C-alpha positions as CSV (number, residue, x, y, z in Angstrom):
1,M,19.6,3.4,-28.7
2,S,22.4,2.6,-31.1
3,K,26.1,3.3,-30.8
4,T,28.7,3.6,-33.6
5,V,31.4,2.1,-31.4
6,N,31.0,-1.4,-29.9
7,L,34.0,-1.3,-27.6
8,I,34.5,0.8,-24.5
9,K,34.6,4.5,-25.5
10,L,37.4,6.6,-24.1
11,S,37.7,10.2,-25.2
12,S,39.0,13.5,-24.0
13,F,38.2,17.1,-25.0
14,L,41.2,19.3,-25.9
15,L,39.8,22.8,-26.7
16,G,41.8,25.7,-28.0
17,L,44.4,26.3,-30.6
18,M,48.2,26.2,-30.3
19,A,49.4,29.8,-30.6
20,I,51.9,30.1,-33.5
21,G,55.2,31.5,-32.3
22,I,56.0,34.9,-33.6
23,S,59.7,35.7,-33.9
24,S,59.9,39.1,-32.2
25,C,60.9,40.5,-28.8
26,N,57.2,40.6,-27.8
27,K,56.6,36.9,-28.7
28,E,53.3,35.6,-27.3
29,P,53.7,32.7,-24.9
30,E,52.7,29.3,-26.3
31,Y,49.0,28.5,-25.5
32,V,48.6,25.5,-23.2
33,P,45.2,23.7,-23.9
34,V,42.9,23.0,-21.0
35,S,42.1,19.4,-20.3
36,Y,38.4,18.5,-19.8
37,N,39.1,14.9,-18.9
38,S,37.0,13.5,-16.0
39,T,36.9,10.5,-13.8
40,A,33.1,10.4,-14.1
41,I,31.4,7.7,-16.1
42,E,28.7,9.4,-18.1
43,E,26.8,6.4,-19.5
44,F,27.1,2.6,-19.2
45,W,25.3,0.4,-21.8
46,L,24.8,-3.2,-22.7
47,E,24.1,-3.5,-26.5
48,K,23.6,-6.1,-29.1
49,T,26.9,-6.1,-30.9
50,V,29.4,-8.6,-32.4
51,S,30.7,-9.1,-28.9
52,N,27.2,-9.4,-27.5
53,P,25.2,-11.3,-30.2
54,N,22.6,-12.8,-27.8
55,L,21.3,-9.6,-26.2
56,N,17.7,-8.9,-27.1
57,R,17.9,-5.1,-26.8
58,P,20.0,-2.3,-25.5
59,Y,20.1,-1.6,-21.7
60,Q,21.2,1.7,-20.1
61,A,22.5,1.5,-16.6
62,M,21.7,3.8,-13.7
63,V,24.9,5.7,-12.7
64,M,24.4,6.2,-8.9
65,G,26.8,9.0,-8.1
66,D,30.5,8.4,-8.4
67,S,30.8,4.9,-7.0
68,A,28.1,2.6,-8.2
69,I,26.3,1.5,-11.4
70,H,23.2,-0.7,-11.4
71,L,21.4,-2.4,-14.3
72,L,18.6,-4.9,-14.6
73,V,18.4,-7.1,-17.8
74,D,15.4,-9.2,-19.0
75,Y,14.6,-12.6,-17.6
76,G,16.9,-15.3,-19.0
77,T,19.7,-13.0,-20.2
78,D,23.2,-14.5,-20.0
79,I,25.5,-12.1,-18.3
80,T,28.5,-14.4,-17.9
81,A,30.4,-13.0,-20.9
82,I,29.3,-9.5,-22.1
83,E,31.2,-6.4,-23.1
84,P,29.7,-3.0,-22.0
85,T,29.8,0.3,-23.8
86,I,31.2,2.9,-21.5
87,I,31.0,6.6,-22.3
88,A,33.4,8.7,-20.3
89,Y,35.8,11.6,-20.9
90,A,38.7,9.8,-19.3
91,D,42.3,8.9,-20.0
92,S,41.7,5.2,-19.4
93,I,39.3,2.7,-17.9
94,R,40.0,-0.8,-16.7
95,P,39.1,-3.6,-17.1
96,T,38.3,-3.8,-20.8
97,G,36.6,-6.4,-22.9
98,K,34.1,-9.1,-21.9
99,Q,33.3,-9.6,-18.2
100,N,31.4,-12.0,-16.1
101,F,28.7,-9.9,-14.3
102,S,27.3,-12.8,-12.3
103,N,29.1,-11.0,-9.5
104,P,29.8,-7.3,-9.1
105,V,32.7,-6.0,-11.3
106,Q,34.8,-3.1,-10.3
107,Y,35.9,-0.5,-13.0
108,T,38.6,2.1,-12.3
109,V,38.6,5.3,-14.3
110,W,41.8,7.4,-14.6
111,A,41.9,11.1,-15.6
112,N,44.4,13.9,-14.9
113,G,46.4,11.7,-12.5
114,K,43.4,10.8,-10.4
115,S,41.3,7.6,-10.3
116,V,37.8,6.7,-9.2
117,S,36.4,3.1,-8.9
118,Y,32.8,2.1,-9.7
119,T,31.1,-1.1,-8.6
120,V,28.9,-2.4,-11.4
121,R,26.1,-4.7,-10.4
122,I,24.0,-6.3,-13.2
123,S,20.9,-8.2,-12.1
124,V,18.7,-10.6,-14.2
125,S,15.0,-10.1,-13.8
126,T,13.2,-13.0,-12.1
127,I,9.9,-12.0,-13.8
128,P,9.4,-13.4,-17.3
129,F,6.7,-11.0,-18.4
130,P,6.7,-7.8,-16.2
131,V,3.6,-5.7,-16.2
132,I,2.8,-2.2,-15.0
133,K,1.8,-1.9,-11.3
134,T,1.4,1.8,-10.8
135,I,1.2,5.1,-12.8
136,A,1.4,8.8,-12.3
137,A,0.9,11.6,-14.9
138,G,1.4,15.3,-15.5
139,Y,-0.3,17.5,-18.1
140,S,0.9,15.5,-21.1
141,H,3.2,12.7,-20.0
142,V,2.9,9.5,-18.0
143,V,5.4,7.6,-15.7
144,A,4.8,3.8,-15.2
145,I,6.5,1.4,-12.8
146,K,6.5,-2.2,-13.6
147,N,6.5,-5.1,-11.1
148,D,10.1,-5.7,-11.8
149,G,11.0,-2.2,-10.6
150,T,11.7,-0.8,-14.0
151,V,10.4,2.6,-15.1
152,W,8.8,3.5,-18.4
153,V,7.6,6.9,-19.8
154,C,6.1,8.7,-22.7
155,G,4.9,12.2,-23.6
156,S,6.2,15.7,-22.9
157,N,9.8,16.2,-21.7
158,F,10.3,19.9,-22.0
159,S,11.8,20.2,-18.5
160,G,13.6,16.8,-18.4
161,Q,10.7,15.3,-16.3
162,L,11.1,12.0,-18.1
163,G,14.6,11.5,-16.7
164,L,16.1,10.4,-20.1
165,G,19.0,12.7,-20.1
166,D,17.6,15.1,-22.7
167,Y,14.5,17.3,-23.4
168,S,13.0,15.5,-26.3
169,S,9.4,14.2,-26.0
170,R,8.7,10.5,-26.5
171,N,5.7,9.2,-28.5
172,V,6.3,5.5,-27.5
173,L,6.7,4.0,-24.1
174,T,10.5,4.3,-23.3
175,Q,12.5,2.8,-20.5
176,V,14.3,5.1,-18.1
177,P,17.7,4.2,-16.5
178,I,16.4,3.9,-13.0
179,Y,15.8,0.6,-11.2
180,N,14.1,-0.9,-8.1
181,A,11.5,1.8,-8.3
182,E,8.6,1.6,-5.8
183,Q,6.6,4.9,-5.9
184,V,6.3,7.8,-8.3
185,Y,5.1,11.4,-8.0
186,T,5.0,13.6,-11.1
187,G,3.6,16.9,-12.3
188,D,4.0,19.2,-15.3
189,A,7.7,19.8,-15.0
190,A,9.3,17.4,-12.4
191,T,9.2,13.7,-11.4
192,V,10.2,12.1,-8.1
193,I,10.8,8.3,-7.6
194,K,11.3,6.5,-4.4
195,L,13.3,3.2,-4.7
196,K,12.7,0.0,-2.8
197,D,15.7,0.8,-0.6
198,G,14.0,4.0,0.6
199,T,16.2,6.4,-1.3
200,T,14.6,9.2,-3.4
201,W,15.6,10.4,-6.8
202,A,14.3,13.4,-8.8
203,T,14.5,15.0,-12.3
204,G,13.2,18.1,-14.0
205,N,14.2,21.4,-12.4
206,Q,13.1,24.2,-14.7
207,Y,12.1,26.6,-11.9
208,G,14.3,25.2,-9.1
209,Q,11.3,23.2,-7.8
210,L,13.5,20.3,-6.9
211,G,15.0,22.4,-4.2
212,F,18.6,21.6,-5.0
213,G,19.6,25.2,-4.4
214,H,19.9,26.1,-8.1
215,R,17.8,26.4,-11.2
216,R,20.1,24.5,-13.5
217,A,18.6,22.0,-15.8
218,I,18.4,18.4,-14.5
219,A,17.3,15.8,-17.0
220,T,18.4,12.6,-15.3
221,F,17.3,11.2,-11.9
222,T,19.5,12.6,-9.2
223,R,19.8,11.5,-5.6
224,H,17.6,13.7,-3.3
225,P,18.1,12.9,0.5
226,F,15.8,15.7,1.6
227,L,12.8,13.8,0.1
228,D,13.6,10.4,1.8
229,D,11.2,11.1,4.6
230,A,8.5,12.6,2.4
231,K,5.0,11.3,3.2
232,Q,3.4,12.9,0.2
233,I,4.5,15.1,-2.7
234,A,2.4,17.5,-4.7
235,I,3.9,18.9,-7.9
236,T,2.4,21.9,-9.7
237,F,3.6,23.5,-12.9
238,G,6.5,25.3,-11.4
239,E,6.6,24.3,-7.8
240,M,6.9,21.2,-5.6
241,F,5.4,20.7,-2.1
242,V,6.6,18.1,0.3
243,L,4.7,16.7,3.3
244,K,7.1,15.4,5.8
245,T,6.4,12.6,8.3
246,D,6.5,15.2,11.1
247,G,3.4,17.0,9.6
248,T,5.4,20.0,8.2
249,V,5.0,21.1,4.6
250,W,7.9,22.5,2.5
251,G,7.9,24.1,-0.9
252,A,10.3,25.2,-3.7
253,G,10.1,26.7,-7.2
254,R,8.9,29.7,-9.1
255,N,6.4,30.8,-6.4
256,F,3.7,31.8,-8.8
257,G,1.1,34.0,-7.1
258,N,2.9,33.6,-3.7
259,I,1.9,29.9,-3.7
260,L,4.9,29.1,-1.5
261,A,3.2,31.2,1.2
262,Q,6.3,33.3,2.0
263,P,6.4,37.1,2.7
264,D,7.4,37.8,-0.9
265,S,6.9,36.5,-4.4
266,D,10.5,35.6,-5.1
267,P,11.3,32.2,-6.5
268,R,13.0,29.7,-4.2
269,A,15.5,27.1,-5.4
270,S,15.8,25.6,-1.9
271,F,12.9,24.3,0.2
272,V,11.2,26.7,2.5
273,K,8.7,25.8,5.2
274,V,5.1,26.7,4.6
275,P,3.5,28.2,7.7
276,I,1.3,25.3,8.6
277,D,1.8,22.2,10.8
278,N,0.1,18.9,11.9
279,I,-0.8,18.1,8.3
280,I,-1.5,14.4,7.4
281,S,-2.2,14.7,3.7
282,I,-1.7,17.3,0.8
283,T,-3.1,17.6,-2.7
284,G,-2.8,19.9,-5.6
285,N,-1.3,20.2,-9.1
286,G,-2.4,23.6,-10.4
287,S,-2.1,26.9,-8.6
288,D,-3.6,25.8,-5.2
289,I,-2.6,23.4,-2.5
290,V,-4.9,21.9,0.1
291,G,-4.0,19.9,3.2
292,Q,-5.9,18.1,6.0
293,K,-4.8,18.4,9.6
294,N,-4.7,15.6,12.1
295,N,-7.8,17.1,13.8
296,G,-9.8,16.8,10.5
297,E,-9.6,20.5,9.5
298,I,-9.0,21.3,5.8
299,W,-6.7,24.2,5.0
300,G,-5.7,25.6,1.7
301,W,-3.9,28.4,-0.1
302,G,-3.2,29.6,-3.6
303,N,-4.7,31.5,-6.5
304,N,-8.3,30.3,-5.7
305,T,-9.2,30.1,-9.4
306,G,-12.9,29.5,-9.9
307,G,-13.4,29.5,-6.2
308,I,-11.6,26.2,-5.7
309,L,-10.9,26.8,-2.0
310,G,-14.7,27.0,-1.3
311,V,-14.3,30.1,0.9
312,G,-17.1,32.0,-0.8
313,D,-15.1,34.0,-3.4
314,N,-12.4,33.6,-6.0
315,L,-9.8,35.9,-4.3
316,P,-6.2,34.6,-3.8
317,R,-5.1,33.3,-0.4
318,K,-1.4,33.8,0.0
319,T,-1.1,32.0,3.3
320,P,-3.0,28.9,4.5
321,V,-6.5,29.5,5.7
322,Q,-9.0,27.0,7.1
323,L,-11.7,26.1,4.6
324,P,-15.4,26.2,5.7
325,I,-16.3,22.6,4.9
326,P,-19.7,21.0,5.5
327,S,-20.3,19.1,8.8
328,I,-18.8,15.9,7.5
329,N,-15.9,13.6,8.3
330,V,-13.6,14.0,5.3
331,T,-11.8,10.8,4.3
332,K,-10.1,12.0,1.1
333,I,-9.3,15.3,-0.5
334,I,-8.3,15.8,-4.2
335,A,-7.4,19.1,-5.8
336,G,-6.5,19.9,-9.4
337,G,-7.8,21.6,-12.6
338,S,-9.2,24.5,-10.4
339,T,-11.5,22.1,-8.7
340,L,-11.5,20.6,-5.2
341,F,-13.3,17.4,-4.1
342,L,-14.0,16.0,-0.7
343,M,-15.2,12.5,0.1
344,D,-16.7,11.7,3.4
345,D,-17.1,8.6,5.5
346,A,-20.7,8.2,4.3
347,G,-19.6,7.8,0.7
348,K,-20.8,11.2,-0.4
349,V,-18.8,13.5,-2.8
350,W,-18.5,17.3,-2.4
351,G,-17.0,19.7,-4.9
352,S,-16.1,23.4,-5.3
353,G,-14.4,25.5,-7.9
354,A,-14.4,25.8,-11.7
355,N,-17.4,24.4,-13.5
356,A,-17.4,26.4,-16.8
357,S,-17.3,23.1,-18.7
358,G,-19.6,21.2,-16.4
359,Q,-16.7,19.2,-14.9
360,L,-18.3,19.1,-11.4
361,G,-21.1,17.0,-12.8
362,L,-23.8,19.1,-11.3
363,G,-25.9,19.5,-14.5
364,D,-24.9,23.1,-15.1
365,L,-22.0,25.4,-16.0
366,T,-21.9,27.5,-12.8
367,N,-18.7,27.7,-10.7
368,R,-19.1,26.8,-7.0
369,Y,-17.6,29.1,-4.4
370,S,-18.6,26.8,-1.6
371,F,-18.7,23.0,-1.2
372,T,-21.7,21.5,-3.0
373,Q,-22.8,17.8,-2.8
374,L,-22.5,15.9,-6.1
375,S,-25.8,14.1,-5.8
376,F,-25.2,12.0,-8.9
377,F,-22.8,9.8,-7.0
378,D,-25.0,9.3,-3.9
379,N,-25.7,5.7,-4.9
380,K,-22.2,5.0,-6.1
381,S,-19.0,4.0,-4.2
382,I,-16.4,6.5,-5.5
383,E,-12.8,5.5,-4.8
384,T,-11.0,8.4,-6.3
385,I,-11.4,11.5,-8.6
386,I,-9.1,12.7,-11.3
387,P,-9.4,16.4,-12.2
388,H,-8.3,17.0,-15.8
389,L,-8.3,20.4,-17.6
390,G,-12.0,21.2,-18.1
391,A,-13.0,17.6,-17.4
392,T,-13.1,15.2,-14.5
393,S,-13.0,11.4,-14.2
394,Y,-14.8,9.7,-11.2
395,I,-13.7,6.2,-10.5
396,E,-15.8,3.7,-8.5
397,N,-14.5,1.0,-6.2
398,N,-15.4,-1.6,-8.9
399,G,-13.3,0.2,-11.5
400,T,-16.2,1.9,-13.4
401,I,-15.2,5.3,-14.7
402,W,-17.6,8.3,-15.1
403,N,-16.5,11.4,-17.0
404,A,-18.0,14.9,-17.0
405,G,-17.0,18.2,-18.7
406,S,-15.5,19.1,-22.0
407,N,-15.2,16.6,-24.8
408,L,-13.0,18.8,-27.0
409,Y,-10.1,16.4,-26.8
410,G,-12.2,13.2,-26.4
411,L,-11.9,13.0,-22.6
412,M,-15.4,11.6,-22.2
413,G,-14.1,8.4,-23.9
414,L,-17.3,7.9,-25.9
415,G,-15.5,7.4,-29.2
416,S,-16.2,10.9,-30.4
417,I,-14.5,14.3,-30.2
418,S,-16.7,17.3,-30.1
419,S,-17.3,20.7,-28.5
420,T,-20.1,19.1,-26.5
421,L,-20.1,19.8,-22.7
422,Y,-21.3,16.9,-20.6
423,T,-22.6,18.5,-17.4
424,T,-24.0,15.2,-16.2
425,P,-21.4,12.3,-15.8
426,V,-21.3,9.7,-18.5
427,Q,-19.9,6.2,-18.1
428,L,-16.8,5.2,-20.0
429,P,-18.1,2.2,-21.9
430,N,-16.7,-1.3,-21.6
431,F,-13.8,-0.3,-19.4
432,V,-12.8,-1.3,-15.9
433,A,-9.8,0.4,-14.3
434,K,-7.5,-0.5,-11.5
435,M,-6.3,3.2,-11.2
436,S,-6.4,6.4,-13.3
437,T,-4.4,9.6,-13.5
438,G,-3.6,12.7,-15.7
439,N,-4.1,16.4,-14.9
440,G,-4.2,17.8,-18.5
441,N,-6.0,16.9,-21.7
442,I,-5.0,13.2,-21.5
443,A,-6.6,10.5,-19.3
444,Y,-4.5,7.5,-18.3
445,A,-5.9,4.3,-16.8
446,L,-4.3,1.0,-15.6
447,K,-6.2,-2.2,-15.9
448,A,-6.0,-5.1,-13.4
449,D,-4.0,-7.1,-16.0
450,G,-1.2,-4.4,-16.0
451,T,-2.0,-2.9,-19.3
452,L,-1.9,0.9,-19.7
453,W,-4.5,2.8,-21.7
454,A,-5.0,6.5,-22.6
455,W,-7.5,8.7,-24.4
456,G,-7.7,12.4,-25.1
457,S,-5.1,14.7,-26.6
458,N,-1.9,13.4,-28.2
459,S,0.1,16.5,-27.2
460,A,3.8,15.7,-27.2
461,G,3.1,12.1,-28.0
462,G,1.4,11.5,-24.7
463,L,-0.9,8.8,-26.0
464,G,2.2,6.7,-26.7
465,T,1.0,5.5,-30.2
466,G,4.2,6.3,-32.1
467,T,2.0,8.1,-34.6
468,D,1.0,11.7,-35.3
469,I,-2.7,11.2,-34.6
470,T,-4.2,14.4,-33.0
471,N,-6.3,12.8,-30.3
472,S,-8.4,9.8,-29.4
473,G,-12.0,9.7,-28.2
474,S,-11.7,6.1,-27.1
475,P,-9.1,4.4,-24.8
476,I,-6.1,3.0,-26.7
477,Q,-3.5,0.7,-25.2
478,I,0.0,2.0,-24.7
479,K,2.4,-0.8,-25.5
């Protein structure tokens, strides 16, 4: 990001016009303009300028509330004499000019007779060539955390879910001003990141799903203490569900189809408790949520599209109900794309729900209203399953990926894009994955070497190519 001013920026907004005095007995009083000055620092940057000729690229800091600012620069960067760019609507900020950031530097901001001090800590990465260690994706965007704790994103940003301070999509991998990241959860319109210090930060609040008590737009990562003790988070299009360490589940958001399991269908901008307890895991990214209790029981609720809940019909369940699973010991549950998958301790895979595109991999196009064993995988060790929209990726322990369902956007990864429906799983050729994600028309996969790959639709630039290609039927690297 470029700036037109290389020195610290200080500005104030003075809105309004001075009323012109009128010489009469009913003379209007002179208008006094309102000051919009603030002691808040809006942005803090390090940029390659005349003052900072040796910086390789711009760096945006993480403004952590009203007292701290943190920034990580690349390995080998000299921070002993650099001049930051500060954006604030203030009367003055001190100090100015170049500073030695080898130790924390305190900045004081004055506005309207008040002052606030910020402690700025700039760290130099100890990793020469950081690589991606984990990924999470929504319908058409991806969030990647590198092993230096930095966060990188591309794709759709209509709700501010990328945390970049705006609502513009990105078609190239772009760094986000948040540091020391450890874990990420994301969905169609919100993202939550837990830092290494245990604190949790969230962005994207189109329907109030962040549970801050309002539905105002949030496009930058904001501190969220309620989520600090979250064991798992499931993010749908307009809601967010939080599994706490005490086994309770909480939800907030638009409440589509009464998915918050409350007595009414009203939206909730603050978290409400779902009437279920003793939960050890939750899953879901569409219009259904499924959880496993500590006694092994599987419970679910939601719209039940395609019969995903496996209860014998496709009627909605507005409160949690126990699902009639086979007589198996379930080790993992995965819900999404109107499909639900169970994996048992014998290595078998079971599925229910939508199958109009053959995404269950059962060799037909018939929905399943009860759990059916996916016999194709009986002799394979499946590690995880990624339900996309009309397609599914099945990943073995050895990193082999099998795809089934619609190839309309190239999700089979066979190098072609067609209307063909693959009702029997096909192997993604010449590809070994460490992990995979993506709940829409894009599939993302991370290799063991830390490189990120994607195939499918390029909606909102989600393939990260920086080009306008429509889609890709083969994995391409996001750099």
